[in-house]
N, C-alpha and C positions, 0 to 999 in steps of 0.2 A: 665288660668288653671295652669300656672307654679307655682302659689302659693301652690296649692294642691299637686303638684308633689314634691315640695321642702320640704314640711312638711308632706309627706305621712305617715311616721311612727306614727305621732300623730293621724292621722285620722284612720288608719287601726287598731289601738289599741282599738278604741271604736265604729267604724262603720263597717258594713258589706260592701262588694263590691257593692251591689245594692244601699245601702244608700249613698256611696261615689259617685256613678254615679248620683244619684238624687241631691246631693249637687253641683256637677259640673254643671248640667243643671240649677239649681236654681241660682247659681252665674252668669252664662252666661246670664240668663234672666234679672236679676237685673241690670247687666251692660249695656245690649242692650236697654231694655225698660224703665229702671229707674222707675219702678213701684213696690210697695210693697203690692198691693191688691191681695189677693189669687185668686179672680175670673179672673183677668187679666193674672196673671202668669199661672194659670191652662189652660187658653185658648191658650197660646203659648207654653206650655210644649210639647216637641217633643216625646210623647209616643203614640203608636198606640192603645189607649183605649178611651172610651167615655169621654166627658168633665167632667161629674159628677164624674167619677172614678179618673180622673186626679186631680180634686179639693180635693177629699178625700185623695188621695195619698199624696199631699202636706201638708194637715192638719195633717195627722198622722206623717209625717216626722218631721214637725216643733215641734211636741209635744214630741219628743224623749228625754228621760232623758240624753242621751249621748251628747246632744247639749247644756248642761249647760255650763256656762262660766268657772266654776272652773275645769271641766273635760277636755273640748276641747280647750277653748281659752287661759286659763292661761299658759299651757305648751308652746303654740306657741308664745305668746307675751313675755314670759320669755326667750325663745330661741332667739328671735330677739334682746332683750335688752342685753343678755349675749354676743351676737355676736358683737354688736355695741359699747358697753360700758365695760370698764375694771371693774372687781370686786373692790368695794370700791370707785369708782369714784362718782361724784356728778350728780344726775339726777334732772332735773327740772320737777315737777309734777303740772299739772293744774287741778283745780276744776271748773266745769262749769255746769250750768243748762240752758237748752234751751226749750222755749215753741215753738214747731213746729206744727202749725195748732192745732189739738186737742190732740197732744202728748206732755207730759212733760218729757223731757229726762235729766237725771242727769248723768254726765260723769266725770271720772277721767282719765287723759291721761299723757303720757310722751312726752316731746318736743324732737324731733329728726329731724335734717336737716330742720328746719323751718316748721315742720309739727307736729301735735298732734296725736300720736298713741294711740287710746283708749285702756285702760287696763281693766277697769271695768265700768259697767253702769247699771242704773236702770230706769224703766219706772214708773212714778207716775200715779195713777188713779185720782189724784186731779190736780188742777191748782195752780199756785203761788209758793212761795219760799219754799225751803227745811227747815226741822227742824233739831235741833242738833242731835237727835238720828239717823235720816236719813243720815246726814253727816258722823257720826261715822261709820255707817253700810257700807258706800261707801268706806271710807278710810281704815278701819281696814284690809280687805283682801289684799289690795295693800301693806300695811306696811309689812305684813307677806311674801308676794310674793317677795318683794324687800329688804329683811332685810340685804342683803350683800352690800347695796349701801348707800351712803349719799344722803338724800332726801331734796329737797327744795320745799315746797308746796306753790303755789300762787293761790289766788282767788280774786274775785271782792267783792263788798260791801255786797253781800248776806252772806259772811262767816266772818263777822266782830265780831262774838260772842266771848266774853272774855272766856266763858266756853269752847269753842272749842280750844282756845289758851292754856288754862290750861291743857286740855286733851292731847294735842299734846306735851306739855312740860313734862308730865308724861311719855309718850311714848318715849320721847327723852332720858330718863335715860337708856334705853336699846338699843337704836339705834340712830345714828346721824340724827336727824330731825330738820329742820329749816322751817320757814314759814313766809310769808308776805301776809297780807290780807288788801285790800283796805277798808278805813273807810269813812263813810258818814261825810260830813263837819259839820253836826249838832250834831255829837257825843260829849258828855261832857267828859272831862278828868280833872284830878286833880293831880298836882305835890305837893311834900311835902311842908307843911306849906303855901299852897296857896288855893285860892278858886277855885271852879269848873269853867271851861270855855269851850267854844266850839272850835273845830279845825278851824272853819271859822275865829276865832279871832286871829289866829297865823300870819295872814298877808302873807301867802305863795302864790306864783305865780308859774306857770310852770317853771321848771328849778331849783327852790330853793330846798334845802335839810335841814332838821332839825331832829336831833335824840333826842328823849325824853327818859329819864331813870327814874326809880322809880315812874312810873305813877300809 
């Protein structure tokens, strides 16, 4: 609960005292029971009311507009970043999508002390990879939030899109942004006055580096 105490000003700005107490209990339950099912959490919620009332209480709480990422989480994560990184310094930002059971979670995070601190995330109702518009929607708020920093975005092969690279280059005209996205070895590329060839034909092995320009 020290986390809530340390960032108390952010929470009291948008939540009532009763709602803050509910948040404390909910965080405690998540930590102890490692469950995200409403029914399980309601069964363990330490409130002297009937089970069904506890379940509805949690549902109403989780539907609060004040719990939106932009209102509640953005000020907190920005405060953490401002404390740990000097303004204008370089931040390593990761893009990742994880299929966890039936949940498709898309997350953008900042690397800090060998940990990834989530900045913004989305839950997809579909399975499979993200699309360009979805990637832009995840990245755009983070660029605005961290506009006073130099950013280096990294991602795996899901983010190999040339269109995404061009979009980030346009954004880099107003903010120092760099990026490196892993490419599939079957990707075709073409250098000036040469035929198309695949990355797999470069003859690269782990440990080797090659920088291609004008591709």
